[in-house]
C-alpha positions in Angstrom: 140.8 56.4 134.5 139.9 53.5 136.8 136.9 53.6 139.1 139.3 53.7 142.1 141.3 56.5 140.8 138.1 58.4 140.0 136.9 58.0 143.6 140.3 59.2 144.9 140.1 62.3 142.6 136.6 63.1 143.8 137.6 62.6 147.5 140.7 64.8 147.2 138.8 67.5 145.3 136.0 67.4 148.0 138.6 67.8 150.7 140.1 70.8 148.8 136.6 72.3 148.6 136.1 71.7 152.3 139.4 73.5 153.1 138.4 76.4 150.9 134.9 76.5 152.5 136.5 76.7 156.0 138.7 79.6 155.1 136.0 81.5 153.3 133.7 80.9 156.2 136.2 82.4 158.6 136.5 85.5 156.3 132.7 85.8 155.9 132.1 85.3 159.7 134.6 88.1 160.5 132.7 90.3 158.1 129.1 89.6 159.3 130.2 89.7 163.0 131.8 93.1 162.4 135.3 91.9 163.4 136.9 92.5 160.0 139.7 90.0 160.9 141.3 89.7 157.5 140.8 93.3 156.5 142.1 94.6 159.9 145.3 92.5 159.4 145.8 93.7 155.8 145.0 97.4 156.5 147.2 97.5 159.6 150.1 96.0 157.6 150.0 98.6 154.9 148.5 101.5 156.8 149.4 101.2 160.5 147.6 104.4 161.5 144.3 103.5 160.0 141.6 101.8 162.1 140.3 99.0 159.9 137.2 98.5 162.0 135.8 102.0 161.4 135.5 102.2 157.6 134.1 100.5 154.6 137.4 99.5 152.9 137.6 96.5 155.3 134.4 95.1 153.9 135.8 95.6 150.3 138.9 93.7 151.2 136.9 90.8 152.7 134.7 90.7 149.6 137.7 90.5 147.3 139.2 87.8 149.5 136.1 85.7 149.2 136.6 85.7 145.4 140.4 85.4 145.2 141.0 83.0 148.1 139.2 80.0 146.6 141.1 80.2 143.3 144.5 80.6 144.9 144.0 78.2 147.8 142.3 75.5 145.8 145.1 75.7 143.2 147.8 75.2 145.8 145.9 72.4 147.6 144.8 70.6 144.4 148.4 70.6 143.1 149.7 69.5 146.5 147.2 66.7 146.6 148.2 65.6 143.1 144.7 66.1 141.7 144.5 65.4 138.0 144.3 68.6 136.0 144.5 70.6 139.2 144.4 74.0 137.5 141.1 73.1 135.8 139.6 71.8 139.0 140.7 75.0 140.8 139.2 77.3 138.3 136.0 75.3 137.6 135.6 74.4 141.2 135.9 78.0 142.3 133.2 79.0 139.8 130.9 76.2 141.0 131.6 77.1 144.6 130.6 80.7 144.0 127.5 79.7 142.1 126.3 77.1 144.7 127.0 79.4 147.6 125.1 82.2 145.9 122.1 80.0 145.3 122.0 78.6 148.8 122.2 82.0 150.4 119.3 83.1 148.2 117.2 80.5 149.9 118.1 81.4 153.5 116.0 83.7 155.6 117.1 87.4 155.3 117.1 87.6 159.1 119.0 84.4 159.9 118.5 84.5 163.7 114.9 83.7 163.0 115.6 80.0 163.7 117.4 80.7 167.0 120.8 80.3 165.3 123.6 82.8 165.3 124.2 84.3 161.8 127.7 82.9 161.8 126.1 79.4 161.7 125.0 80.0 158.1 128.7 79.9 157.1 128.1 76.2 156.8 126.7 77.1 153.3 130.3 77.7 152.2 131.3 74.3 153.5 128.5 72.6 151.5 129.2 74.7 148.4 132.9 74.0 148.6 132.6 70.2 148.9 129.9 70.0 146.2 131.5 72.6 143.8 135.0 71.1 143.7 133.7 67.5 143.6 131.6 68.5 140.6 134.6 70.1 138.9 136.6 67.0 139.4 133.8 64.8 138.0 133.7 67.0 134.9 137.4 66.6 134.2 137.2 62.9 134.2 137.3 61.1 130.8 133.6 60.9 129.7 131.3 61.9 127.0 130.5 65.6 126.5 126.8 65.4 127.3 127.1 64.5 131.0 129.6 67.4 131.5 127.2 69.8 129.8 124.3 68.6 131.9 126.2 69.0 135.2 127.6 72.4 134.2 124.1 73.5 133.3 122.7 72.3 136.6 125.4 74.3 138.5 124.6 77.4 136.5 120.9 76.9 136.7 120.8 76.5 140.4 121.7 80.1 141.5 119.6 81.5 138.6 116.5 79.5 139.7 117.1 80.3 143.4 117.2 84.0 142.6 113.9 83.7 140.9 112.2 82.2 143.9 114.2 83.9 146.6 111.6 86.6 147.4 108.9 83.9 147.9 111.1 81.7 150.0 112.3 84.5 152.2 108.7 85.7 152.6 107.8 82.2 153.7 110.6 82.3 156.3 109.3 85.6 157.6 105.8 84.4 157.9 107.0 81.3 159.8 109.2 83.5 162.0 106.3 85.8 162.9 103.9 82.9 163.5 106.3 81.1 165.9 107.8 84.0 168.0 105.1 83.7 170.7 103.5 87.1 170.4 99.8 87.3 169.6 99.4 89.3 166.4 97.3 92.4 166.1 97.1 95.2 163.5 96.2 98.9 163.8 94.2 100.0 160.8 95.3 103.6 160.8 93.7 105.7 158.1 96.1 107.2 155.6 99.0 105.0 156.7 100.6 101.8 155.6 102.8 99.6 157.7 106.0 97.7 157.5 106.2 94.7 159.9 109.4 93.8 161.7 110.7 91.7 164.6 112.8 92.7 167.5 114.5 89.9 169.5 116.0 91.4 172.6 117.2 89.6 175.8 114.5 89.3 178.5 116.3 92.0 180.6 115.9 94.4 177.6 112.2 93.7 177.1 112.3 90.4 175.2 110.8 89.8 171.7 108.3 92.2 170.1 106.5 92.7 166.8 107.1 96.1 165.4 104.7 97.9 163.1 106.0 101.1 161.6 103.3 103.1 159.9 104.3 105.3 157.0 102.1 108.2 155.8 100.7 107.5 152.3 101.6 111.1 151.5 104.8 112.2 153.3 104.8 115.8 154.6 107.6 118.2 155.5 107.4 119.7 159.0 109.5 121.7 161.4 110.0 119.3 164.3 110.0 120.5 167.9 112.9 118.4 169.0 115.2 120.1 166.5 116.5 123.6 166.2 114.2 126.1 164.6 114.2 126.0 160.8 115.3 122.4 160.6 112.9 120.8 158.1 112.2 117.1 158.5 110.4 115.1 155.8 108.3 112.7 157.7 107.7 109.3 156.2 107.8 107.1 159.3 105.1 108.5 161.4 103.9 106.0 164.0 105.8 103.1 165.6 103.9 100.3 167.4 105.5 97.6 169.5 103.4 94.6 170.3 104.7 92.6 173.3 103.5 89.4 175.0 104.1 90.6 178.6 102.2 90.8 181.8 103.5 94.4 182.5 100.9 97.1 183.1 100.8 100.2 180.9 102.3 102.1 183.8 105.2 99.6 184.2 105.8 99.7 180.5 105.9 103.5 180.4 108.5 103.5 183.2 110.7 100.9 181.4 110.0 101.7 177.8 110.8 99.2 175.0 113.6 100.6 172.8 113.7 104.1 174.1 113.6 106.5 171.2 116.9 108.1 170.3 115.3 111.6 170.4 114.4 111.1 174.1 117.1 111.9 176.6 117.6 109.4 179.5 115.2 110.0 182.2 113.2 112.6 180.2 109.5 112.8 180.3 106.8 111.7 182.7 104.0 109.1 182.7 100.4 110.2 183.0 97.8 107.5 183.7 94.4 108.0 182.2 91.1 107.0 183.8 90.7 103.9 181.5 94.1 102.6 182.5 96.0 103.7 179.4 99.2 105.7 180.1 100.6 108.6 178.1 104.3 109.4 178.1 104.8 113.2 178.2 107.8 115.2 177.0 107.8 119.0 177.0 104.1 118.9 178.0 103.2 117.0 174.8 102.3 113.3 174.6 104.7 111.3 172.5 103.7 107.7 173.3 100.8 105.7 174.5 100.9 102.4 176.5 97.8 100.2 176.5 96.8 96.6 176.9 94.8 94.7 174.2 94.0 91.1 175.3 97.2 89.3 176.0 99.5 91.9 174.5 100.9 95.3 175.5 101.0 98.0 172.9 103.5 100.8 172.9 102.5 103.4 170.3 104.8 106.4 169.7 105.8 108.9 167.1 107.8 112.1 166.5 104.8 114.1 165.3 101.7 112.5 166.6 99.1 114.4 168.6 97.4 113.2 171.8 94.2 112.7 169.8 95.9 110.5 167.3 97.5 108.4 170.0 94.3 107.9 171.8 92.4 107.1 168.6 95.0 104.5 167.5 93.7 102.0 170.0 90.3 102.2 168.4 91.6 100.5 165.3 93.2 97.4 166.9 92.1 94.0 165.6 93.6 90.4 165.7 95.4 89.4 162.5 97.7 86.7 161.1 101.3 86.7 160.1 100.5 86.2 156.4 98.0 89.1 156.5 100.4 91.3 158.4 103.3 90.7 156.0 101.2 90.6 152.9 103.2 90.2 149.7 106.0 92.3 150.9 109.3 91.3 152.5 108.7 93.1 155.8 111.7 94.1 158.0 113.9 92.5 160.6 116.0 93.8 163.5 
């Protein structure tokens, strides 16, 4: 095979990979955005009375499509483009495409809006994996010695395996960076007998803006009968206290009147706000405090829980201290919203 024909083969295979990447990106974007475009079309065609957007079978169809579409589409396109050994390029390219996409996704942040980009933007991974994967497959079918082919195939296989081994560390790095750069001074509540899971909420300004969430879990969960449920309903409590840390100039009273992420167990308009002599504000429902609003330096704290007492709420602000993102997230993966 001449050098020119080899370049043509690589270029055509890369274009095939780009086309496959575009189609898979559309399918994947429909899935992550909840539109279920392909699955809605398929289900409505074979089951007109079924709402495809309301069940899990749509996600299964999209998942199968992401596997099947590259093989079928690349085979058709490669043959149409007169790619040498088109069937081998289609099969090997699809395998390389899946391996590279898997490895790249393992290195992206678990909460992809952390960089201010819509999650659909990360569909570009499929474009990169498509171009690289099918070009690599075309390169391997060119006449050459066995060793270069083995080395390239080994590299394609090793990439997702290696990425999976370091994915936890990489994602943890993304999370630390995200927490460091979101513009909220970080504090921690060292609550006795509880451990926390850190998370980030990014809401629009009219909904309260960004906040760091610390959800404190009891070291020893307990089963209680909760007052907001019917008598005899046992609730095993693991998530005890929820803390939102916000960089806002709002006073505790203003924050109580417009609570950040109103709990689902509180009916609209329920409860009253009671201001304490020291400026802290308690939110009262059914004559029992369920949340405390207080300022700590530049941040506003909203501390709430299903089964906390007034004494626990008031004592919580005695355990506030400045912290760092690395300390707050520790070795864990944290959470994202």
